[in-house]
C-alpha positions in Angstrom: 28.8 -53.9 -22.6 26.0 -55.1 -20.3 28.6 -56.5 -17.9 30.4 -53.2 -17.8 27.1 -51.4 -17.0 26.4 -53.9 -14.2 29.8 -53.3 -12.8 29.3 -49.6 -12.8 26.0 -49.9 -11.0 27.6 -52.2 -8.4 30.4 -49.7 -7.7 28.0 -46.8 -7.5 25.7 -48.7 -5.2 28.6 -49.5 -2.8 29.8 -45.9 -2.9 26.3 -44.6 -2.1 26.0 -47.1 0.8 29.3 -45.9 2.3 28.5 -42.2 1.9 25.1 -42.8 3.6 27.0 -44.4 6.6 29.3 -41.4 7.0 28.5 -39.1 9.9 29.0 -35.5 8.6 29.6 -34.3 12.2 32.2 -37.1 13.1 35.6 -35.6 13.7 37.3 -39.0 13.4 38.4 -39.3 17.0 36.0 -42.2 17.8 34.1 -42.8 21.1 37.1 -42.0 23.2 37.5 -38.5 21.8 36.6 -35.2 23.3 32.9 -34.5 24.0 31.2 -33.1 21.0 30.0 -29.5 21.1 26.2 -29.2 21.4 26.1 -26.8 18.5 27.6 -29.4 16.2 25.2 -32.1 17.1 22.1 -30.0 17.2 19.8 -30.5 14.2 19.0 -27.4 12.1 16.1 -25.2 13.2 12.8 -26.7 12.2 11.7 -23.4 10.7 14.2 -23.9 7.9 12.6 -27.2 6.7 9.7 -25.6 4.9 12.2 -23.4 3.0 14.2 -26.4 2.0 11.1 -28.3 0.9 10.0 -25.3 -1.1 13.4 -25.0 -2.9 13.4 -28.7 -3.5 10.0 -28.5 -5.0 11.1 -25.6 -7.3 14.2 -27.5 -8.4 12.1 -30.6 -9.1 9.6 -28.6 -11.2 12.5 -27.1 -13.1 13.5 -30.5 -14.4 10.0 -31.3 -15.6 8.6 -28.0 -16.9 8.4 -27.0 -20.5 9.2 -23.5 -21.9 5.5 -22.6 -21.9 5.1 -23.8 -18.3 8.1 -21.8 -17.2 6.6 -18.6 -18.6 3.3 -19.4 -16.9 5.1 -19.6 -13.5 6.7 -16.2 -14.2 3.4 -14.6 -15.2 1.6 -16.0 -12.1 4.3 -14.7 -9.8 3.9 -11.2 -11.4 0.2 -11.3 -11.1 0.3 -12.3 -7.5 2.4 -9.2 -6.7 0.1 -6.7 -8.5 -2.7 -4.8 -6.9 -6.0 -4.1 -8.9 -5.1 -0.5 -9.7 -1.8 -1.6 -11.2 -3.7 -4.1 -13.4 -5.9 -1.3 -14.6 -2.8 0.8 -15.5 -1.4 -2.1 -17.5 -4.7 -2.5 -19.3 -4.7 1.2 -20.2 -1.2 0.8 -21.7 -1.9 -2.5 -23.4 -3.1 -0.9 -26.7 0.3 0.8 -27.1 -0.8 4.2 -25.7 1.9 6.5 -24.4 1.2 8.8 -21.4 3.1 11.7 -19.9 5.2 11.3 -16.7 6.7 14.0 -14.6 9.4 13.8 -11.9 9.9 16.7 -9.4 13.4 17.6 -8.3 14.5 20.3 -5.8 17.7 22.3 -6.4 19.3 23.3 -3.1 22.5 24.9 -4.5 24.6 25.5 -7.5 24.8 21.8 -8.4 23.0 20.0 -5.6 19.6 18.4 -6.3 17.4 15.5 -5.1 14.2 13.9 -6.3 11.1 14.6 -4.3 8.5 12.8 -6.5 8.9 10.2 -9.2 6.5 8.9 -11.8 3.5 11.2 -11.5 1.4 10.4 -14.5 -2.0 10.9 -16.1 -2.2 7.2 -16.9 -3.9 6.6 -13.6 -6.8 8.9 -14.5 -7.1 7.3 -17.9 -7.2 3.9 -16.3 -9.8 4.9 -13.6 -7.7 3.8 -10.6 -9.4 3.9 -7.2 -6.5 5.8 -5.5 -5.2 8.5 -7.9 -2.7 9.8 -5.3 -0.9 6.4 -5.4 -0.3 6.5 -9.1 3.5 7.3 -8.6 3.8 4.4 -6.3 1.9 2.1 -8.8 4.2 3.1 -11.7 7.3 2.6 -9.5 6.2 -0.9 -8.7 5.4 -1.7 -12.3 8.8 -0.4 -13.3 10.3 -2.7 -10.7 8.4 -5.6 -12.2 9.7 -4.5 -15.7 6.2 -4.3 -17.0 6.4 -0.7 -18.2 9.3 1.5 -19.5 10.0 5.2 -19.1 11.0 7.1 -22.2 12.0 10.6 -23.2 9.7 13.5 -23.3 7.2 13.5 -26.2 6.5 17.0 -27.6 3.3 15.7 -29.1 1.9 15.3 -25.6 2.3 19.0 -24.7 -1.4 19.5 -23.8 -1.4 16.3 -21.7 1.7 17.6 -19.8 -0.1 20.8 -19.0 -3.1 19.0 -17.7 -0.9 16.7 -15.6 0.8 19.8 -14.0 -2.5 20.6 -12.4 -2.6 17.3 -10.5 -2.7 17.6 -6.7 0.2 15.3 -6.1 2.4 17.3 -8.4 1.4 20.6 -6.8 2.1 19.4 -3.3 5.5 18.2 -4.4 6.2 21.6 -6.0 5.3 23.3 -2.8 7.6 21.1 -0.9 10.4 21.8 -3.4 10.0 25.6 -3.2 10.3 25.4 0.6 13.8 24.0 0.2 15.0 25.6 -2.9 13.9 25.7 -6.6 11.5 23.1 -8.2 12.6 21.4 -11.4 10.2 19.3 -13.5 11.6 16.4 -15.5 9.2 15.3 -18.3 9.1 11.7 -19.5 6.7 9.2 -21.0 5.5 5.7 -20.0 4.5 2.8 -22.2 4.1 -0.9 -21.8 7.3 -3.0 -21.9 8.0 -6.1 -24.0 7.5 -8.2 -20.8 4.3 -6.3 -20.0 3.0 -7.0 -23.5 3.8 -10.7 -23.2 2.1 -10.8 -19.8 -1.0 -9.0 -21.1 -1.3 -11.2 -24.2 -1.1 -14.3 -22.1 -3.3 -13.2 -19.2 -5.8 -10.6 -20.3 -9.5 -11.3 -20.0 -11.8 -11.1 -23.0 -13.1 -7.7 -22.0 -11.4 -4.5 -20.9 -11.8 -3.1 -17.4 -14.7 -0.7 -16.9 -17.1 -2.7 -19.1 -18.2 -4.7 -16.2 -18.1 -8.2 -17.9 -14.8 -9.5 -16.6 -16.5 -12.0 -14.3 -18.8 -13.2 -17.1 -15.9 -13.5 -19.6 -13.6 -15.4 -17.3 -16.1 -17.2 -15.1 -14.4 -15.9 -12.0 -16.4 -14.2 -9.2 -14.4 -12.9 -6.2 -15.4 -14.2 -2.9 -16.7 -11.9 -0.1 -13.4 -12.4 1.7 -11.4 -11.3 -1.3 -13.6 -8.3 -1.9 -13.2 -7.4 1.8 -9.4 -7.7 1.6 -9.1 -5.5 -1.4 -11.5 -2.9 0.0 -9.3 -2.8 3.1 -6.2 -2.2 0.9 -7.9 0.6 -1.0 -9.2 2.2 2.1 -5.7 2.1 3.6 -4.2 3.7 0.5 -6.8 6.4 0.5 -6.2 7.1 4.2 -2.4 7.4 3.6 -3.0 9.8 0.7 -5.3 11.9 2.9 -2.7 12.0 5.7 0.0 13.0 3.2 -2.1 15.9 2.0 -2.9 17.1 5.5 0.8 16.9 6.4 1.5 19.3 3.6 -1.4 21.7 4.2 -1.2 21.8 8.0 0.4 24.8 9.8 1.8 22.6 12.6 5.6 22.4 12.4 5.9 18.7 12.3 9.1 18.9 10.3 11.0 22.0 9.0 13.8 21.4 6.5 17.1 23.1 7.4 17.2 26.4 5.6 18.8 29.7 6.3 16.6 32.1 8.2 16.7 35.8 8.9 16.5 37.1 12.5 12.8 37.7 12.2 12.2 33.9 11.5 11.4 34.4 7.8 13.0 32.5 4.9 14.8 34.5 2.3 11.7 34.4 0.2 9.7 36.1 3.0 7.7 33.1 4.2 7.5 31.8 7.7 9.2 28.5 8.8 6.1 26.5 8.3 6.0 27.3 4.6 2.9 29.5 4.8 2.3 33.2 5.1 1.2 32.8 8.7 3.4 32.5 11.9 3.7 29.1 13.7 1.0 28.4 16.2 1.6 26.7 19.6 
């Protein structure tokens, strides 16, 4: 049996040696053949090498990792994609709480409709996010990460739905919808998903956000550069939200959706083309 194994190793070694000596670009015509095309002999672009190295590293780790280590890689990848406000939302949902969600659709005909706003929710206010106007965007991203789930309307949250309907983001979306047709509100709920629960159980600090002891509990203190980077992100989100509000409230006709007009320039509902009761200004 040892002789057979030795023979196998000898054959495999010889095969490996021959394969190593084969030129993958050789067309078999020898030195006297036609001149090789430069594109065939050119090495691959250098910028692809880091990608190949990264893939090789991942494949190598996949051979050595345990099930626990594989989960840790997944959780770390998710954490690196989250922003601080999204972490606060996940923390608010971690105790099993359910919060109302409202989508805003616009009906433009008998059966035509399209969505103007998705995932407006009061969970952002409960979590104390820094940019409340970005809560729909936060929830959309958390849904993409499969950390939260959207469920059917909960009649027990009737009062919370009424409070949510007073949110500025929803009111602006309603105004936009009424300029094009009729507004339709779709009520839903949001809760943490099984993956979100697993992530929270594996990664949550000892204290909840808002208590002010996360750094003490984890021993982690953000550097000045990290604080500056996140402050810049929050400031940019706030500026985008402000510009969106101004775009809705302004009288300047930056964009007028195509609707039928009477000869006097009014919509069928009697409003001017800019959506207000005042004529357009030049």
